Every structure is written in C-alpha cells, then in structure tokens.
N, C-alpha and C positions, 0 to 999 in steps of 0.2 A: 640404831638408836630405837628408844623407848618410844610408846607412842604419847603424844603431844595432849596436854588437854586442855581445852578449852572452855571458861566458864561465861554463862548467858547473862546478862544484864540489862534492865533498862532503862535508857538516859533520862533523867532526870526531867530536862525542859521539854523536849520532845516526846516524850512516852514511846519510841522505837527501840524494835530488839538491835544490840550489840552483841558482839562475841568476842569475848580478849583472851589472849594467851599472852599469860604474866610472867614472861622469861626473868624480870627482875635485871632485864640492859637498860643500859642509860640513853639509847634509841629506841625509840619505839616507831611504828611503821603502821598509819590508817588507811588501810584502803576503801575504796567507795565502788559502786557497783552502777551498771549500765540504767536505763529510763524506766522507772516501774510498769508504766502504763506498757512496756513492751515484754513484760516478765523480768526485769531486771530489781536483783535481791543479792543481800548479802550469801546466797548460794550459789552464784551466779559462777561457772568454772574455771575462768580468768583470776574471778575474784578468789576463791580459794588455792587456785597455783599461787597467786602471788603469796599469799598469807603461809602456805605451806615453803615454798622458796626461803621467806624471811625465820621464819620458824626453826627449819633445819640450821640457818646459822646462829639460835641461839636470841632472836630479836621478838622484843616484846610485838606482837598485832594486834589489832582489833577492825574487825570488817561491824557493819550496824547498817540497819536499813534506812534508805530515806525517810524523810514525814511527811504525810500527805499526797497526795496524787500527781506531782511534780510537775502538775502541768500551770507555770507560774513563770516568772521572772531569773528563777534560782535563788532568789536570798535566802530565801527560808532552810533550804538546802546549806546554802554555805553558811549560814548562822549556826546550824547543827554539825558541819566539819569544826567550827571554833568550839561547840561545848563538847564535842568528842577527846578533840584535843587538852581543853581546859582541865575536862575528867581526869585524863592518863597524866595531868602533869602534876595536880594535887591528888593522885596517890589513890583516885576515887575507886581505882583496877589493881590496886598494888596488895598482896598479901604483906608487904613490908614497906610501910611507910618511906623508911631510909634507902630503898631500892625502887625507889617509884621513877617513871623516867624521866631526863630534863632536854630532851630532845625529839625531835618527830620528824619525820619521815613521809609525805603525803604522797599517795599513789591514787591513779582512779582509771576504769576504764572506760569509755564509751562516757555515756552524760558525764559518770564521776570525774571524767579527767578535764570534764570544762568545770565543774564545780568547786576540784580542790583547785584546780590552778588557780581559779579566783579569791580561796581563800588566804592562800601562801599572804597575802597581802597584808593581813592582820593577826597573822600566826609567826611575833618575833622567834620562837622556840624553832618553827622549821628548817630545816637546815636543807631539804630539795626535797624538788616534785619530780616524779613519773606520772606522764600520763602518756596509756595505750588506747589506742585508736579515739583520740578525741574528735568526735561527727564533725570537721568544721564546715562537712556542705550541709548539713540541716542544724546546725546550731542557734540561728537565728528563730526557726520555730520554737528549737525545741526549748528555746532560753524566750521565747514571747519580743523578740526582736531586741532583747536589750544584750548580744553577745557580744559588742561591741565593749560594752562598760566593763562585761566578764574578763575581755582578753585584756583590757589596761591595768584592771585587778593584776591580772597574773603575771603579766612586763616592770609592776611597780620594783616588787626589789631586785637590782640588775643584777647585782652580784649573786643569788640566788642559784645555786646548781640544777638544771632540768635535763630534763630527757623526754623526749617524744618520738614515739613508735609507732606504725602504721604499717598495714601489710598491702603490699602492692596490688591490690585485688579486692579493698576495702567495700564494703556495700554502700557505703555515705558519702566517703567523701575520696577523691580522686588522687591517686599521689602529687600530683602537678599541685592543686591545690595546697594543700598538707606543704612540700615543701616552700611553696610561698608563703605562707602566713609562715610556718618557722621562719623564714629565711627576711621576712620584713616586717615583723610584729613582735620578734623574743629576742633578746640583746645576744649578739655574736659570741660575744664572749666567754658569755656560759651556759650557752644550749646547744644541746646535741639533737639531730633530728636522724632517727634511722627507719629504714624499709626493710619488712621481713615479708621475703621474695617467696610468691605462690601463698600467700596467708590471705582472708578476708579479713571480714570485721569480727569476725568470733571467734578464728585460731582456732576453731577444734583440730582437735590430737597437734595443734601444734604451741599449746601453753609451751611447751620447754624454753622454745624458740623465742620466744616473747621472755621469759627469763633467763635465759644466758644473753640476751642483750642488756637487759639491766644488770648483770652479773658485771658485764665487760665494763657500763657504763660506772659503776660504781668504783669500781678502782682507777680508774682517769679521773671523775668526782671528786676522791678523795684518798689523796693519795698516802693517808695518816693510812690506809692499810695494808702497807708496804706490801701489795701485793697479794694478800690474805685479806678473803671474805668475812673468814671466823674473828676478825679483829675487829671488824664495823659494829658491832654490840658497843665496844665499850671506850671508842676513839675519842678525843678532846676534839669535840668541833669549835669551840669558841664561842664567848658569848652571844654575837651576832652576825649571822653569815653574810646577810643580804641588806644594804643600806642603798 
C-alpha cells in the first residue's frame, strides 16, 4: 500500500493543530489523545496506531491536539471534539466537497477516552465510540470532579455501539473498577468491555493487540460489513443510530 499522506490544519475556533488523512470515505474516524500535562498529544503511539489502522481500511482520519492546559472540567475539550466533527461534516478537511464524510466514529485514548465518550451525546452523526484505557481510577481528578456528568453524557444515546478496552495491568484503573463501571453505567445491549491480558495503560509494543480487539468489535457492531472491514468506509449507517 502506498504511503498515506496526512495534511496539517489549524482548527478554526481552538487554533490547535490537527492532522487529517482525507481518503474520501463516507465514514471518518476522530482520534483523541491522553492528558496533555503528562505529555499527551496527537503524536502519541496509540493514537498513531489507531489512525494507521483505519487509514489502511481507506477511512478518513483526524487526530488533533486538545486546547489549553487540560486542567479543568473537560467541557472545553468536549466542545473541541464537536468542532472537529462539524468541520469534517462540513467538508472543511475534504479535497472534494461531494465526497466529504457523513458519519463519524469517535475514538479516544486515556483522557481522550473520557472526553470523546462524553462528546457522543451531542454529535448525531456519531455512529459508535471506542474508548481505549479510560482512566476511571483517576477520572474525578482529571475532570475536576465532573466525571459523573461526563459519564451521564457518555451514556445518553442508549443505542450507540460502544467499545471500552483496558489492559489488565493498567496503571490508573483496576480491572475490577473498569468492569464495574462498564457493567453498571453503560447500556448492556450496546456496550462491549474488553481486557487485553498482560498490557498496562500505555500498551507499549501491544498496539496491534488493541487494534485487533477494535477490528473484532467493528465486525460485530456493524454487521453491514459482512465480515469484511474494508466495507466499513462506505456502509449505510442510517440517519441516526442512537436515541
């Protein structure tokens, strides 16, 4: 497969960096990164692994830097995810307006997992959400004790397909806490929880294992793929998948 070309943008409202691979697919994947004060940014290895995974399926991707110091309640960062999605759907990142995305899969890693899950509540074009290593054990501090609000937002759309995945040696959340939140706070009919054995929060050299979990979930969550992930880029999702 030829080298994929990403284009750099500045987001119009927040002014932060975004990197877009416009592959002219019906579906676009937005990937968000870990907490900035600990070094999280759009170049994080798990973030890069995620965009490459979807780009190989010829799906448009966006990765971006969160605005500000990210020390706060997370509302500004949720709005930024909404800004990215609005820009995608309006064709601001597209070479051909007629081939701009119509649906979005939100994917977040660590702090980004908390933010993108919350953002699903107000993005009707979102057809699914992948949360990689959501740091449930420290979410109250990361979100200035607004974690319950963001969890409520994350579960508003009851029929939205969701995948949450964690390593069994995660540095910030125990496996038992992860399972408890997945089983008690998220709709059971549409939520899948997965554990990667022998992995910690950072998934060093285990990124492929995480992508394998995502791939298996995608085939189950979207049977329109008919067992072939390459169909994902242009399948019919319907007008609204979650009310």
